N, C-alpha and C positions, 0 to 999 in steps of 0.2 A: 299160367293157363290163361286162355283165351276165353271170355264169358260169351260161350255160342248164340246161348238164347237172346242175351242182351243185346249182341251185336246185329243179330239177326232184326231184332226190334227196332233198336234206335240207328241203325245203318251204319254208324263209328264208335270206336270204344278206343279210349286211352289208356294203357296198363304198360307194364312192365314185361320185357323178355330176356329170358336168359341167355344171351349171344355168346358169341366163341370170344372175344374180348371181356366179357362181364357182361350186367345187366345193363338193357338201354331202355331209355322211354321210347314208346311207340305208339302212333296215333294208326289205327286199323281200320280201314272201311269196306265196307262190303255190297255188294249190290248183286241182286240175282240174274240169271242168263236164262233168258224164255225163248222159245222158238216163235215161229211166225203163228201157231195155234195157241200162242199163251202156257205153252206146257212149260215147267219149269226143267232146264236141262243143266243146271247147276249155278256155282255163285263164284265171281271174282271177287277176290281178297288183293287190296292196295296197303302194303305196310309203309310208314313214312317215320324216320327215326329224328325223335322232335327232342334227344336230349340237351342239345345246346339252348332250341328255345325255351324250354322250361327252366332252365338255367339263368338265361337272360333275363326271363319275367321274374325270376325269384330276386336276382340281383337289383331290377330296377323295384319291385315292391320294398325292398331292404332299405336301398337308398332313399325312395320317397319317406319310408316312414323314419329313418335319420333324421332326413331333413326337416321332417315335418314336427318329429320330437326333441329334437338335440337342445340344450340348453345355452350353446352358442348360437350368435346372432350367422346367419349364413347371406352372403350377397353376390349374386353373380351378375356381371356385365360384360356388354360384349366388347370388340374391339376398340370402340370409341370411348370406351368407358359407361355407357349409358346402361344402368340398371335393366337387367330385363327378369331377377325374379330375387324375391328376399324368402326368410321363413317365418315361424310364429316369432320366436324367440328375437328375431332382430327388430320386430314390431314391440314387442315387449321392453327390449331393451331402450331403442331409441326413441318410441312414443310416436315413430311415422308407421302409419297402416303400407300395406303394398300399393293400393290405389295411388297413394300419395308419392311415392317414389319412384316408380314403374316410369322410364323414360328419362329421369333425373342422374346425375353423375355422386358419385360417394364425397362431392364438395359439399352437399347438402348437410353432412354432418361435420364438416371443418370447425373446430373450435377457437381458430385463431391464433393459437398457441405455437404453430409450427410454422416457418418460414418456407419461402419458396425453395431454398435450399435443402431443407429437410426432405421434401415432396421430389424435389429432383433426384435425389440420392435414392429414395424408395424405386422410383420408376427406373431409374438405371439401373438397378438389381433386378426389377422385375424382367427388364430385356436382356439382361446380360446372362444373369443365372435363372430367372423363372421364379424366385421365390424371393420373398421379404417376410421378415419376423421381427417383433419388435414392440416396445410400449408405444402408446399414442393417447393422446387426449383428443377425443370426440365431443360433440354437442348433441344433446337430446332436442325433440321437438320444443318443449317447455323453456330451451335455452340453459339448460343446467350443463354444465361442463363437466366430464368426468372420465377417470383413466381407464383405459382397456388394453388388453394384448390382442396384439392383431395379427394375423398369417395368410398374405395374398400370395396366389399362385396365379402364374399365367401358364393357359394352354394354347399350344402349338397348333397349327396344321401342318399339312404334309409339308409344305414349305418353308417351313420354320418361322411361319409369321405366326404373331399373337392373333387367335381367334375370340377368345374371352379370358376372363378375370373371373378368378374365384376367390372370394374372401371371406375368411372365419374369424369373428371377435368375440370376446367375453368383457364383461364389466368386472376391474377389479377393483372395483373401489374399499370394498372390504379387506380385500389382500392388504392394500397399499396402508389402510386405516390401521390394521393389525401391528403392518411392519413398521409405521410410525410410533404405535404404541408401545413396541418392544425397544426400538430405539430410545425412546423416550425415558423406558424405564432402566436403561441399561447407563444412561448418560446425566440421568437427572435426580435430582433426591426428592422423593416422594413427598416428603412433607413440605419443604420450602420451595419446592421449584428451581432451585439452584443447580448450578452444574455438580456432581458429586466427585471423587475422588479420582475415578477413571477417565470422566472427561477434562477434568481440569489438566490431568496429566499429557493427554492428547492436545490440549490449548498452549499448553505448556513447551510442548516440542515443537508446534508452530511456530511459537513465538520465539523459541531459540533460532530456527530456520532463517526467519524473516529478518531478527535483529541480526545475524551475521551477516545475511546479503545486504542490508542497508546499512550497517555500521550504526544502529541505533542501540539504545539502553532500554532497558525495562526492568520493573521492580516485582518483586514478590513478598507479598505480606502476610502474614499469619496472626488472627485474631483468635485469643481463646477467651471467651466472657467470663469475668471475675464474678464470684457469688452467686453461680447459675445453681450448681449444687444445692444451696441452700434453698432456691426457689423450688427446685423438684423437692426437695424432703419434707418441706412445710406445705406448701399448695398444691403438691401433688403433679402426677405426670403431664396431666392434660394441661396445666396451665404453664406447665415447662414447655411445652410442644408450642403453646400459643406463644409463649416468650420468644420462642426459636423463630417462628414464622414472621413474627415483627420486627426481632434483629433482622432476617434476613432485607427484609422490605428496606430498612432505613439505611443498611449497610451497602443496598443496590441504588438506592437514592442518592448516594454520595460520589457515584464515580461514573464514568464516561460509557456511552452504549457500547463502544469498543473495548472495553475493559471485560475481564470474567471475575465475577464472585462466585464461590464455590462454598459448598459446605462438606468439610471433610468427615467429617462425624462429631456424633454428641453436641456440645457446644464451640466447635474448633471451625472457623470459616477462614478461607484464604482468598486473595486478591492477585490477579496478576493485571500489573499496571503496563500498559504498550507505551512507547516513544515518549520516554519522560524527558523533557527538556530543559528541567532544573531542578535542582534539589529541594527548592523551596516551594515549586508546586507539587512535588511528592509529600512533602511535610504539611501544606495546607490539605489536602487529601485524609492523610492521618489523622490530623486535627478533627477535620470534620467528621468521620467517621465516630472517633472516640467522643466527640460532644452527643452525636446522635445516639450512642448507645447509652450515655450517662444519664440522658433523660428518663421522667419514671415511665413504667409499662401498666397501662391500663388494661386488664385482663378480666373481664367477666365479674366486675366489682371488687376483684383485689389490685392492690399497687406492687409492684413491685420493683425494685433497682438493682441493679447488675452495672458493671463498666468492662471495660475491654482493655488487655493487653494484649498492643502488638509487636510482631519483630518484623524486620525489614533488612532483605537483602538486594541487591542489585546486580544484574547482569549488564556487562562483562567484568566490572570492578571487581567482585565479589568471588566470583568462577562463571565457569561454561558450562557447566554440566548441569543436568537436572537432579539429578539426586544430591550433588553437595550444596547448589543453591536451597532446595528444600531444607536441608540438615541447617544450614545457616541460616534461613529463616525463623526455624524453631529455635536453636539457639538463641538468634534475638528476642523472641517471645519470653521465654524465661528469663533474659535478661530485664525484661520489660517488667515481668512479676517480681522480680527482686527489688527492681528500683520502688518498689510500691504499689504498682498497679496503676491501670487508668492513665497508662501513657503508651508511648511508642518508644523503641530502642535501635538504631540500626546495629547490623551485624559485629561490627568492630568499634569498640570505644574511639580510636584515632578517628575513623570515618563519621560517628556521632558528632565530634568535636569538630570535625569539618565542617560536617553538614550543619551544624549550629552557625559557622563563622560564616560561612556562605550565604546562610537565610537571612543572618544579619547585614552582610555584604551587599546583595541583592534589596531587600529592604532601604539602605541608605543610599544604594544607587539610584531608585525610582523615584528618591527627594531631592538627588544633587542640582539637578538643574533649576528646578523652581526655588531651591533654597538657595541659588546663588553660590554654590560651592565648589563649583569649574571654573578654572581660570587657564589662561595659554602663556606660553612663554616661548621665545623667540630664540632660535640659534643662527648666528652669522653666517653668510656662505659668501665665501671672497673667490675673486678670479686670481688665477694663476699666470695669466698672460698677462704681458704688461706691468702696470703700475701694481697687479694687485690690490684693486678697490674692492668695495663692499659690493656685490652683485642683487643681494637677496637674503633671504631668511628660511627657515622652517619652521612652523609653527607646531609646537607640541603641547598636548592637553594635560593639565594636572588636575588632582582634586584632594581637598581637602576638606574631610567632613567632620561635620560637628560632634559626630559619635567613634569613630574611627583616627581623625587624625589625618594624615598624610596615606595616601595611598597609591602604590606604584604603578603605572600605566600597564605592565605587564601583568598586575593582577587585576584590574579591573576592566581592562578593554576587552579581553575573552569574554568576559561575563556580559558586556555590553552587547557585543555582538552576538551572543545567546539569547538574550532575553529580547532582541531587537530595539534595544535603547541607543543602539550604533547611530539609528535614523535622525530621531530629533537631536541628539547629541552633533553627531557629525554635520546636520545642518546649522546647527548654532557655530560651531567651529568653523566653518566655511563663510558665514556670513561675517564673523567678528574679523576672521584673518583676513577677508579682501576689504573690507570697511578699512582696518588698520594700515596695511600697505598703501593702499588710495591714500590715506590719510597722512602718510610718511613721503610719500613722493610731492604730494602738493606742499607741506611743510618745508622738506629739505629739496627738491629739486633734484631727484635721483630717481633714475628708472629702476625702481627695486623689483623684483617678482618675490613672491610669497610660495613656499611647497607646501601642500595640504596633503596629509596620508588620509587615502580612503580604503573602505573595507570591501568586500567582495559581497557582504551582505547588501550593500547601498547599491550596487550594479545590479543584484539579484530580484532588490524588493523594492525601487524606487526607481523612476526616471532620470537617472544623474545629468541627462544633457538638459533636460529641462529647468532642474535645480539649478543647475550650473550658469545657465543661462538667465535665468531669473535673480541670481546673486549678483553678476554681473553689472546686469543692467540697474539693478537695486542700488549697489555700490558705486556706479559708473568707474568700473576697472576694466581696463583694457583687455582681451582675455589673452593675450600673450605676456601677461604678466603673473598669470596663475600657472601654478605647476602642481599637478594632482600626480602624489607618489602611490603607487600601485606596488604590491606584492606579488611572490609568484602565486599566491593564494586565487589571487584574482583570475591570472592568466590561464592557470592550470583547471579550471573549469572547462574551459577551450569550448564556450559556448557562443552561440552567433549570435544571442541577445548582447553581452557584455562587449563581443566585438564588435557590434554595429554603434554601441554606444561609445566606444573609445574612437571609432572613426569619426564619429559626427564631433567629439568632442575636438580633434585635431583640424576637423574641417573649421571649426569655430575659431581655430587660433591658439586654442589650451595647450600647454607642453603636458606631456605626461612621459614619467619619470618610472622606470623598475628600480624598486628599493629594496638593499641588502641582497645586490647582485651577486651569483657566486656560490649562495648556501644552498641553491635548489637541485635538481638532476636535468632541467630541460631549458635551462635558461639560453641555450643558443636557439635553440627552435622558437623562442617567444620574440627573440630580438627579429627574425625573419618574419612570423606571421603576423605581429602587432604593431601598430603606428607609434611607434615609440619616439622621444627626440632626444631623452636625458637617460644616464645610465650612474646607478650610485652603486660605488664598490663598497662592500660590505666591510665595515671596520675587525672584523677578524683578519682580512687579508693585509689590513694598515697598519696593526699593532706592534706586530716584530721587524717591521722596515725601520731603516733601510740594511738591516743587519741579518734576516734570515733571505738566503740565496731562491729557496723555492718561493716565496712571498713574493720577492724583486722579480721573480720572472713570469709569475701570474699577472701581477699587477701591469707589468709591461705589456705583457700580451692582451690583458683586457683592453687597457686603455689604444692600442694600435689597433684591434679588432671594431671598437667602437667609434674610432675616426673614421675607420674604413665603410662602415656604415652609415656615417653622418651623425652619429651620436656624441651628443657634449655628456664630459665624463666628470661627477662629481664624488672624490673620495670623502669618505666622513670617518670619523674618530681618529683625525691627526691631532696630535699630542705633542709633538716635537718639533723643533724647528729642523731636525735632521729628515723629518718624515716629509716634511712640505717642502725642502730644497730638491728631496729626491723626486718627489711627485710633479715638483715644477720643470723638473732636469725631462721629465718624460712627457712634459707637454698635457698634462691631467688640465681640464678647463677649469675646477672650483675645487675649493676644499673647505672643511667644514670639520670643528672640533674643538676639544679645550684648550689646542695650541692659540686659536683665535678668541674665543669665548664658549663657556657653558651657557646652555639655554637659559636666558632671563627675563624678566618680567619687561613690560612694555616701559616704565617708567626708566631701568637701568639700562634697555635697549638705545631708550634714546640720548641718557647723559654719557654712557662709556662707549657706544658703538657710531649712533649716527652721527653726532656731536663731534667726535673726533675724526670722523670722516670727513664731515663738514673744513673742519679744521685744517685737515691735510689738503683737501682740495682746494681751499684758499689759498695756503703759501705756495702750491706747485706752480 
């Protein structure tokens, strides 16, 4: 109903009318109609539908209220990304007032933690999809960097061009802190701060994947504190907790930062030691941990003594499954307790004995060079073309340890490579071999060459070109009289670094021979790719000559192929006259083996090989 009296008094009135399609908001205007004599003739009413106008005003008030009162920061920028408007929450979160940011770009909040690629992807989504949402690190006015959750929308005009950007963001510092706290509680022991059982298993599974991919070994160690229950029972749980925290610190200090130390529960700890290079290194860590635990604990005026029993198992030696390896470590730990505690035991007694023997071997090897326990022997190499004269020799390394006696090269050379001792020992061999062959050349007037075995480790970890150049210069030996024998393990690396060194050595004049040819799988490709000059047929193909038809065919084919590739052939392991004659008939260039001479020391080589050759030459 219209309030006619109010309408006549005020001239306009807003009200609701019951229209055909429901109630409508209207604005009614009323003006009197008068005659020329000012007599009132009636009224003119104008009714205007303002329903949509009022709705728009309501929405604007609502938006304005939300914009002003929301706890999320709001930023509106134009198509050039210059800030046009911010709300109060923006200022509360960032510390910037409205007058400080109007006309600026959102770069004023840039924390520096995101690179150009990040922002290119963000703006790419705005252009293509009109929206981007995600976590971003921003910077407050005071320089503090904080995490926020950001939602940005692009507003397009009728031509589908970006007209403005609207960004909403919130400070999620508390949420991130709570997430971190929850993760910490789920993965770490609350008393010691070490990894808990769950996190240890996660790390274990990652180590399994890594070790399988890189073909590495890692160790699992279980440690149980001996006599801890007595400390708890006599001094109380509070002192027991202090002891556990101190024990955790001591264990942590004994390992690398890349290793994992965990408390599995009670007084039981576990180690995950990755990339184990040698058993002796593992034993050093175990000994260090046990010594640290055996020292007295000083706890609020109390002195307590405990020790540790440690069980050790290795991947992949003792298994490739987490459950099996954990079980093995646990079994080994109980073995340690049975052996009197305060000690460590490997999972199997056989491995424990092997580890002890290996440790002794490694320790002795470290002293072998300084103790002058290493020596060289020489095996002569004879030509099979012409008169069959001595043309050179292969130098071989021998070790007679004060502690272990004679140790075979098959036993100690791999350990030398593993420990890196092959570098100083290899250099020592090269110097002595070159010096010796030069002396024999000068004393006996024969152009003999010397063959020296080299390891892939030497090529990977030192500059062999510079080393050989220096040795040749110091010993005054011509490069053509030095032959470096390399196995397929050198070539299988397929390394550009190794290839460039081999090429440089050949350019220098040094001879390169592939040793044990035929025992690998890719020998033919090596002959084509690498700058070799000699080929040594492995003794396994010579052993059954000339009776074995297959070996006869193989050796014949190898010699023919090598000659086609301009390679000279040396057959090793020749032990009978028949073998020697067979190879001679096939035009094999050179032979070596027990038929000619076993490897002998310097004096015997001079007396029984060089002197005989000298007399032979004199009588011919």
